[in-house]
Backbone as numpy.savetxt, mean C-alpha at the origin, in Angstrom:
# Nx Ny Nz CAx CAy CAz Cx Cy Cz
-19.33 17.05 10.23 -18.32 16.20 10.84 -17.48 15.51 9.79
-16.18 15.46 9.98 -15.29 14.80 9.04 -15.31 13.30 9.26
-15.27 12.57 8.18 -15.22 11.12 8.26 -13.87 10.63 7.80
-13.40 9.52 8.41 -12.12 8.92 8.02 -12.31 8.07 6.77
-12.50 8.73 5.63 -12.72 7.97 4.41 -12.08 8.68 3.24
-11.33 7.93 2.45 -10.72 8.48 1.25 -11.72 8.38 0.11
-11.55 9.16 -0.96 -12.50 9.12 -2.06 -12.71 7.74 -2.65
-11.67 6.89 -2.62 -11.82 5.57 -3.22 -11.66 4.46 -2.20
-11.77 4.79 -0.88 -11.51 3.77 0.11 -12.21 4.12 1.39
-12.19 3.19 2.38 -12.85 3.45 3.63 -12.18 2.70 4.75
-12.42 3.15 5.99 -11.96 2.44 7.17 -13.00 1.38 7.49
-12.56 0.17 7.80 -13.50 -0.92 8.01 -13.29 -1.56 9.36
-14.36 -2.12 9.90 -14.25 -2.90 11.12 -13.45 -4.15 10.81
-12.50 -4.50 11.68 -11.64 -5.65 11.44 -12.45 -6.93 11.47
-12.24 -7.80 10.48 -12.91 -9.09 10.39 -11.88 -10.14 10.00
-12.16 -11.42 10.26 -11.24 -12.48 9.82 -11.15 -12.50 8.32
-9.98 -12.88 7.79 -9.79 -12.98 6.34 -10.56 -14.17 5.82
-11.32 -13.97 4.76 -12.00 -15.05 4.07 -12.59 -14.52 2.79
-12.87 -15.37 1.86 -13.46 -14.91 0.62 -14.88 -14.41 0.85
-15.59 -15.00 1.83 -16.93 -14.51 2.12 -16.87 -13.08 2.63
-15.86 -12.78 3.46 -15.70 -11.42 3.95 -15.45 -10.47 2.81
-14.59 -10.87 1.86 -14.30 -10.03 0.71 -15.55 -9.73 -0.09
-16.41 -10.74 -0.26 -17.63 -10.53 -1.01 -18.54 -9.55 -0.29
-18.61 -9.67 1.05 -19.44 -8.74 1.82 -18.90 -7.33 1.69
-17.55 -7.19 1.69 -16.96 -5.85 1.56 -17.30 -5.21 0.23
-17.18 -5.98 -0.87 -17.50 -5.44 -2.19 -18.96 -4.99 -2.23
-19.84 -5.80 -1.63 -21.25 -5.42 -1.60 -21.46 -4.14 -0.82
-20.69 -3.98 0.28 -20.89 -2.80 1.12 -20.55 -1.51 0.40
-19.67 -1.57 -0.61 -19.33 -0.36 -1.35 -20.54 0.21 -2.07
-21.55 -0.62 -2.27 -22.72 -0.19 -3.02 -23.84 0.29 -2.11
-23.64 0.26 -0.81 -24.71 0.61 0.12 -24.28 1.80 0.96
-24.67 3.02 0.57 -24.25 4.21 1.30 -24.60 4.17 2.78
-25.75 3.60 3.13 -26.15 3.56 4.53 -25.19 2.74 5.36
-24.62 1.67 4.76 -23.65 0.85 5.47 -22.36 1.61 5.68
-21.96 2.41 4.67 -20.76 3.23 4.83 -20.92 4.18 6.01
-22.09 4.76 6.12 -22.34 5.69 7.23 -22.24 4.97 8.56
-22.72 3.72 8.60 -22.63 2.95 9.82 -21.20 2.67 10.21
-20.36 2.38 9.21 -18.97 2.01 9.49 -18.12 3.19 9.93
-18.33 4.37 9.36 -17.43 5.48 9.65 -18.14 6.73 10.18
-19.41 6.62 10.46 -20.17 7.78 10.89 -19.98 8.12 12.35
-20.73 9.13 12.80 -20.57 9.65 14.16 -21.04 8.68 15.22
-22.09 7.93 14.91 -22.72 7.14 15.95 -22.03 5.84 16.27
-21.01 5.47 15.52 -20.41 4.16 15.72 -19.46 4.08 16.88
-19.02 5.21 17.42 -18.09 5.20 18.53 -16.68 4.84 18.13
-16.42 4.82 16.86 -15.09 4.44 16.36 -14.12 5.61 16.49
-12.96 5.38 17.11 -12.00 6.46 17.30 -11.32 6.81 15.99
-10.94 8.06 15.88 -10.33 8.55 14.65 -8.91 8.00 14.49
-8.54 7.67 13.26 -7.19 7.20 12.96 -6.51 8.26 12.10
-5.44 8.82 12.60 -4.74 9.89 11.90 -3.56 9.33 11.10
-3.11 10.06 10.08 -1.90 9.64 9.34 -0.70 9.60 10.28
0.29 8.77 9.98 1.51 8.70 10.81 2.21 10.05 10.89
2.81 10.32 12.02 3.52 11.58 12.23 4.94 11.46 11.68
5.06 11.66 10.38 6.36 11.56 9.70 6.85 12.95 9.37
8.13 13.24 9.63 8.70 14.51 9.22 9.07 14.40 7.73
8.38 15.12 6.84 8.62 14.98 5.40 10.07 15.25 5.00
10.67 16.27 5.59 12.04 16.61 5.24 13.03 15.54 5.64
12.88 15.03 6.85 13.79 13.99 7.34 13.65 12.71 6.51
12.41 12.34 6.22 12.17 11.12 5.45 12.73 11.25 4.04
12.53 12.40 3.42 13.03 12.62 2.06 14.55 12.60 2.03
15.17 13.18 3.05 16.64 13.17 3.12 17.17 11.74 3.24
16.49 10.92 4.05 16.91 9.54 4.22 16.70 8.75 2.93
15.63 9.06 2.19 15.40 8.39 0.91 16.57 8.62 -0.04
17.07 9.84 -0.05 18.22 10.15 -0.91 19.47 9.39 -0.44
19.67 9.31 0.87 20.82 8.60 1.41 20.79 7.12 1.02
19.59 6.55 0.99 19.44 5.14 0.70 19.59 4.83 -0.79
19.03 5.68 -1.64 18.89 5.32 -3.05 19.68 6.18 -4.04
20.09 7.37 -3.64 20.88 8.21 -4.55 22.35 7.82 -4.42
22.69 6.69 -4.99 24.03 6.12 -4.78 25.14 6.90 -5.47
24.82 7.67 -6.52 25.87 8.43 -7.20 25.96 9.87 -6.69
25.10 10.22 -5.76 25.19 11.52 -5.10 24.86 12.73 -5.95
24.07 12.54 -7.01 23.76 13.68 -7.87 22.48 14.42 -7.47
21.86 13.99 -6.36 20.67 14.67 -5.88 19.37 14.11 -6.42
19.45 13.02 -7.17 18.24 12.42 -7.75 18.32 10.89 -7.64
17.15 10.26 -7.63 17.06 8.81 -7.77 16.54 8.57 -9.17
17.33 7.92 -10.01 16.96 7.76 -11.42 17.65 6.53 -12.00
17.16 6.08 -13.15 17.79 4.98 -13.87 17.89 3.71 -13.05
19.09 3.15 -12.95 19.28 1.91 -12.20 18.98 2.10 -10.72
19.14 3.31 -10.22 18.82 3.57 -8.82 17.32 3.35 -8.57
16.49 3.80 -9.48 15.04 3.61 -9.35 14.67 2.14 -9.37
15.36 1.36 -10.18 15.07 -0.06 -10.27 15.31 -0.76 -8.93
16.17 -0.17 -8.10 16.46 -0.74 -6.80 15.62 -0.11 -5.69
14.68 0.75 -6.08 13.79 1.42 -5.12 12.35 1.17 -5.55
11.82 -0.04 -5.32 10.50 -0.42 -5.84 9.38 0.54 -5.47
9.39 1.04 -4.22 8.33 1.94 -3.81 8.34 3.25 -4.58
9.52 3.82 -4.75 9.64 5.06 -5.51 9.32 4.82 -6.98
9.84 3.75 -7.53 9.66 3.46 -8.95 8.18 3.27 -9.30
7.44 2.64 -8.40 6.02 2.39 -8.65 5.18 3.66 -8.57
5.72 4.71 -7.95 4.96 5.93 -7.72 5.37 7.08 -8.63
6.07 6.79 -9.71 6.56 7.87 -10.56 5.45 8.76 -11.11
4.28 8.21 -11.33 3.17 9.00 -11.88 2.79 10.15 -10.97
2.94 9.97 -9.67 2.59 11.03 -8.72 3.82 11.72 -8.13
4.93 10.98 -8.03 6.15 11.55 -7.45 6.85 12.53 -8.39
6.98 12.14 -9.63 7.78 12.90 -10.60 6.96 14.06 -11.17
6.79 15.08 -10.37 5.89 16.18 -10.75 6.42 17.01 -11.91
7.74 17.07 -12.11 8.27 17.84 -13.24 8.54 16.97 -14.46
8.21 15.68 -14.35 8.28 14.73 -15.47 9.67 14.68 -16.12
10.71 14.67 -15.28 12.06 14.56 -15.82 12.61 13.15 -15.68
11.77 12.22 -15.22 12.21 10.83 -15.08 13.07 10.58 -13.86
13.13 11.55 -12.96 13.95 11.44 -11.76 13.10 11.78 -10.54
13.59 11.33 -9.37 12.94 11.66 -8.10 13.89 12.49 -7.27
13.43 13.64 -6.83 14.26 14.53 -6.01 13.81 14.46 -4.55
14.64 15.00 -3.68 14.31 15.06 -2.27 13.03 15.87 -2.04
12.90 16.98 -2.75 11.71 17.83 -2.60 10.45 17.09 -3.03
10.56 16.27 -4.07 9.38 15.54 -4.55 8.93 14.48 -3.54
9.87 13.82 -2.89 9.52 12.84 -1.87 8.83 13.54 -0.69
9.39 14.66 -0.25 8.79 15.39 0.86 7.38 15.87 0.50
7.21 16.33 -0.73 5.90 16.82 -1.17 4.87 15.69 -1.16
5.28 14.48 -1.54 4.36 13.34 -1.57 3.87 13.02 -0.17
4.78 13.03 0.79 4.41 12.73 2.17 3.41 13.76 2.68
3.61 15.03 2.32 2.67 16.07 2.75 1.28 15.85 2.14
1.25 15.33 0.93 -0.05 15.03 0.30 -0.80 13.98 1.12
-0.12 12.89 1.52 -0.79 11.87 2.32 -1.28 12.45 3.63
-0.43 13.24 4.27 -0.80 13.81 5.56 -1.99 14.76 5.42
-2.08 15.42 4.28 -3.16 16.37 4.06 -4.53 15.73 3.90
-4.56 14.42 3.63 -5.86 13.75 3.48 -6.54 13.50 4.82
-5.75 13.49 5.91 -6.27 13.15 7.23 -6.88 11.75 7.29
-6.47 10.89 6.38 -6.91 9.49 6.39 -5.80 8.63 6.98
-6.11 7.92 8.06 -5.10 7.11 8.71 -4.95 5.72 8.12
-6.07 5.10 7.76 -6.06 3.75 7.21 -7.09 3.68 6.09
-6.76 2.94 5.03 -7.68 2.79 3.92 -7.75 1.32 3.51
-8.74 0.95 2.74 -8.89 -0.42 2.26 -8.73 -0.45 0.74
-7.98 -1.41 0.24 -7.82 -1.55 -1.20 -7.94 -3.02 -1.58
-8.38 -3.27 -2.79 -8.42 -4.62 -3.32 -7.33 -4.75 -4.36
-6.59 -5.85 -4.31 -5.47 -6.09 -5.22 -5.62 -7.46 -5.87
-4.85 -7.67 -6.92 -4.83 -8.96 -7.61 -3.39 -9.33 -7.91
-3.08 -10.61 -7.74 -1.74 -11.09 -8.10 -1.90 -12.19 -9.15
-1.12 -12.07 -10.22 -1.16 -13.01 -11.34 0.21 -13.64 -11.53
0.22 -14.91 -11.94 1.46 -15.57 -12.30 1.33 -16.07 -13.73
2.24 -15.64 -14.56 2.20 -15.96 -15.99 0.83 -15.60 -16.59
0.26 -14.51 -16.10 -1.00 -14.01 -16.62 -2.25 -14.63 -16.03
-2.09 -15.61 -15.11 -3.23 -16.29 -14.52 -3.30 -16.01 -13.02
-4.51 -16.06 -12.43 -4.63 -15.80 -10.99 -3.74 -16.72 -10.16
-3.09 -16.14 -9.18 -2.24 -16.91 -8.27 -2.97 -17.05 -6.94
-3.42 -18.25 -6.63 -4.15 -18.50 -5.40 -3.21 -18.93 -4.29
-3.52 -18.53 -3.06 -2.77 -18.99 -1.90 -1.42 -18.34 -1.71
-1.21 -17.21 -2.34 0.06 -16.49 -2.16 -0.05 -15.53 -0.98
1.04 -15.38 -0.28 1.13 -14.36 0.78 1.78 -13.13 0.17
1.05 -12.03 0.17 1.54 -10.78 -0.42 1.75 -9.77 0.69
2.99 -9.33 0.85 3.34 -8.42 1.94 3.70 -7.04 1.38
3.05 -6.02 1.93 3.38 -4.64 1.63 4.35 -4.16 2.70
5.61 -4.03 2.30 6.69 -3.67 3.22 7.02 -2.18 3.03
6.71 -1.32 4.01 6.94 0.11 3.83 8.41 0.43 3.58
8.64 1.38 2.69 10.02 1.83 2.44 10.65 2.30 3.75
11.90 1.90 3.94 12.61 2.15 5.19 12.64 3.62 5.59
12.75 4.51 4.60 12.89 5.93 4.92 11.63 6.54 5.52
10.51 5.81 5.50 9.27 6.32 6.08 9.20 6.11 7.59
10.15 5.38 8.14 10.18 5.19 9.58 9.34 4.03 10.06
9.19 3.93 11.37 8.53 2.77 11.98 7.04 2.96 12.22
6.51 4.15 11.98 5.09 4.38 12.24 4.18 3.80 11.16
4.72 3.56 9.97 3.94 2.90 8.92 4.22 1.41 9.01
3.15 0.63 9.17 3.28 -0.80 9.39 3.14 -1.59 8.10
3.74 -2.77 8.07 3.55 -3.66 6.94 2.11 -4.15 6.93
1.64 -4.52 5.75 0.30 -5.08 5.60 0.40 -6.36 4.79
-0.46 -7.31 5.09 -0.36 -8.63 4.47 -1.72 -9.09 3.96
-1.72 -9.78 2.83 -2.95 -10.37 2.31 -2.67 -11.75 1.75
-3.69 -12.61 1.77 -3.60 -13.95 1.20 -4.52 -14.00 -0.01
-3.98 -14.34 -1.17 -4.77 -14.30 -2.40 -5.76 -15.46 -2.49
-6.95 -15.15 -3.04 -7.99 -16.15 -3.20 -7.94 -16.81 -4.57
-8.98 -17.57 -4.94 -9.00 -18.30 -6.20 -8.84 -17.41 -7.43
-9.28 -16.16 -7.34 -9.16 -15.24 -8.46 -7.91 -14.37 -8.36
-7.05 -14.70 -7.39 -5.84 -13.92 -7.19 -6.05 -12.64 -6.42
-7.26 -12.42 -5.92 -7.59 -11.17 -5.24 -7.29 -11.26 -3.74
-6.94 -10.10 -3.16 -6.67 -10.04 -1.73 -6.81 -8.60 -1.24
-6.97 -8.47 0.08 -7.10 -7.17 0.73 -5.99 -7.05 1.76
-4.93 -6.30 1.49 -3.84 -6.18 2.46 -4.30 -5.48 3.73
-3.87 -6.00 4.86 -4.23 -5.39 6.14 -3.08 -5.52 7.12
-3.03 -4.59 8.05 -2.03 -4.61 9.11 -2.36 -5.75 10.07
-1.40 -6.62 10.40 -1.69 -7.74 11.30 -2.17 -7.28 12.67
-2.94 -8.15 13.33 -3.42 -7.87 14.67 -2.26 -7.52 15.60
-2.49 -6.53 16.43 -1.48 -6.12 17.39 -0.55 -5.03 16.90
-0.56 -4.76 15.59 0.31 -3.74 15.03 -0.45 -2.54 14.47
-1.76 -2.68 14.35 -2.56 -1.59 13.78 -2.67 -0.44 14.77
-2.71 0.81 14.27 -2.91 1.96 15.16 -4.29 1.97 15.79
-5.21 1.16 15.29 -6.54 1.03 15.86 -7.03 -0.39 15.61
-7.23 -1.15 16.69 -7.59 -2.56 16.56 -8.96 -2.75 15.94
-9.80 -1.70 15.91 -11.14 -1.82 15.36 -11.20 -1.53 13.86
-10.05 -1.20 13.27 -10.04 -0.78 11.87 -9.16 -1.72 11.04
-9.67 -2.10 9.90 -8.97 -3.01 9.00 -8.45 -2.24 7.80
-7.21 -2.51 7.36 -6.72 -1.88 6.14 -5.23 -1.63 6.15
-4.82 -0.65 5.36 -3.41 -0.34 5.13 -3.22 1.17 5.19
-2.06 1.62 5.63 -1.76 3.04 5.71 -1.28 3.58 4.36
-1.39 4.90 4.20 -0.85 5.54 3.01 0.68 5.44 3.07
1.31 5.32 1.90 2.76 5.28 1.87 3.30 4.63 0.61
4.61 4.44 0.60 5.31 3.78 -0.49 5.78 2.42 0.03
5.49 1.38 -0.73 5.74 0.03 -0.26 6.51 -0.81 -1.27
7.40 -1.67 -0.76 7.93 -2.77 -1.53 6.91 -3.90 -1.38
6.60 -4.59 -2.45 5.59 -5.65 -2.41 6.28 -6.99 -2.64
6.07 -7.91 -1.71 6.73 -9.21 -1.78 5.68 -10.31 -1.92
5.85 -11.15 -2.93 4.91 -12.24 -3.21 5.59 -13.57 -2.90
4.94 -14.37 -2.07 5.52 -15.66 -1.66 4.45 -16.74 -1.69
4.83 -17.92 -2.12 3.97 -19.10 -2.01 4.85 -20.31 -1.77
4.77 -20.82 -0.56 5.59 -21.96 -0.18 4.77 -23.24 -0.32
5.28 -24.18 -1.08 4.62 -25.47 -1.29 5.61 -26.58 -0.94
5.22 -27.43 0.01 6.11 -28.52 0.42 7.41 -28.03 1.01
7.33 -26.87 1.70 8.52 -26.31 2.32 9.44 -25.57 1.37
9.01 -25.40 0.12 9.85 -24.74 -0.88 9.16 -23.52 -1.46
9.90 -22.43 -1.57 9.37 -21.21 -2.19 9.21 -21.44 -3.69
8.03 -21.14 -4.20 7.75 -21.37 -5.62 7.81 -20.10 -6.46
7.97 -18.96 -5.80 8.01 -17.68 -6.52 9.47 -17.20 -6.57
9.96 -16.78 -7.72 11.36 -16.31 -7.84 11.70 -15.18 -6.86
12.97 -15.12 -6.47 13.44 -14.13 -5.50 13.17 -12.69 -5.92
13.13 -12.43 -7.22 12.95 -11.06 -7.69 11.57 -10.51 -7.33
10.69 -11.39 -6.81 9.36 -10.94 -6.40 9.16 -11.02 -4.89
10.20 -11.43 -4.15 10.07 -11.49 -2.69 11.34 -11.01 -1.99
12.37 -11.84 -1.89 13.59 -11.44 -1.17 14.22 -10.19 -1.80
14.36 -10.20 -3.10 14.93 -9.05 -3.82 13.88 -8.46 -4.76
12.75 -8.10 -4.20 11.59 -7.73 -5.01 11.81 -6.50 -5.89
11.21 -6.56 -7.06 11.19 -5.40 -7.96 9.79 -4.77 -7.97
8.88 -5.36 -7.18 7.50 -4.89 -7.14 7.31 -3.80 -6.10
6.49 -2.84 -6.41 6.21 -1.77 -5.47 4.81 -1.22 -5.69
4.35 -0.42 -4.74 3.03 0.21 -4.86 2.95 1.41 -3.94
2.37 2.48 -4.47 2.02 3.61 -3.61 0.58 3.44 -3.18
0.33 3.62 -1.90 -1.05 3.61 -1.40 -1.43 5.06 -1.12
-2.28 5.59 -1.97 -2.73 6.97 -1.88 -3.97 7.11 -2.75
-4.88 8.01 -2.37 -6.13 8.08 -3.11 -5.99 8.65 -4.51
-4.81 9.23 -4.86 -4.62 9.74 -6.21 -3.68 8.85 -7.04
-3.32 7.68 -6.50 -2.51 6.75 -7.28 -3.35 6.23 -8.45
-2.83 6.25 -9.68 -3.62 5.84 -10.85 -4.19 4.43 -10.75
-3.40 3.48 -10.25 -3.89 2.11 -10.14 -5.04 2.01 -9.15
-4.92 2.72 -8.04 -6.00 2.71 -7.05 -7.24 3.40 -7.59
-7.06 4.48 -8.31 -8.20 5.20 -8.86 -8.97 4.34 -9.86
-8.27 3.51 -10.61 -8.92 2.67 -11.61 -9.31 1.30 -11.06
-9.06 1.09 -9.76 -9.36 -0.19 -9.11 -8.64 -1.34 -9.79
-7.41 -1.10 -10.24 -6.62 -2.12 -10.92 -5.22 -2.20 -10.33
-5.15 -2.51 -9.04 -3.85 -2.72 -8.40 -3.49 -4.19 -8.63
-2.67 -4.40 -9.65 -2.35 -5.77 -10.10 -0.85 -5.98 -10.04
-0.44 -7.11 -9.49 0.96 -7.48 -9.44 1.15 -8.73 -10.30
2.09 -8.63 -11.23 2.34 -9.71 -12.18 3.71 -10.33 -11.93
3.72 -11.63 -11.73 4.97 -12.35 -11.53 5.08 -13.45 -12.59
6.30 -13.89 -12.81 6.54 -14.98 -13.77 7.20 -16.14 -13.05
6.82 -17.33 -13.43 7.35 -18.53 -12.79 8.79 -18.80 -13.23
């Protein structure tokens, strides 16, 4: 029987956000029997499939949005304005020419779909001036060209700057599963204190931060999904 689990991630029962929950999750990674309970046959948990995205249509729209000079590639300053694509160059840029083509975007989407994983769990860290940023709201905003089937995911950072992004209640494709979908995301970091945003716009409204969520993303493979902002 196939299980809904990526090599470096798993589908989890939805729980309230808290640092105690995070600690329990980290512990669960070390207990194979618990993994079987969460995603095995006997749990009655319905399968979560990847979003039904047409790779060709999505890739074409990506070019329309970001290939502003019309040369068939997203590169240079264009990449800087496409945080999701820019963050995924290690996996997107298969010919290593420093550019992203329509075919490469379509190929990436097919890779996610081929995993048959609908939702995964990842741990992230946010730092400000090199130190943990506590109490920040970190939003994973899916790139527009991926359509409406990929939902945003949100996490609140703890004392060590760590957080677990998850799709808010009511928007998840399965209410019993906690986590984030595969895809390319703009990442927005916000911390409002006394009614005032304390994080510069370049990390939220006009963010330069991005992340690919996929089991072959280098940061995910090394368990070092870290976002660095400056005050």
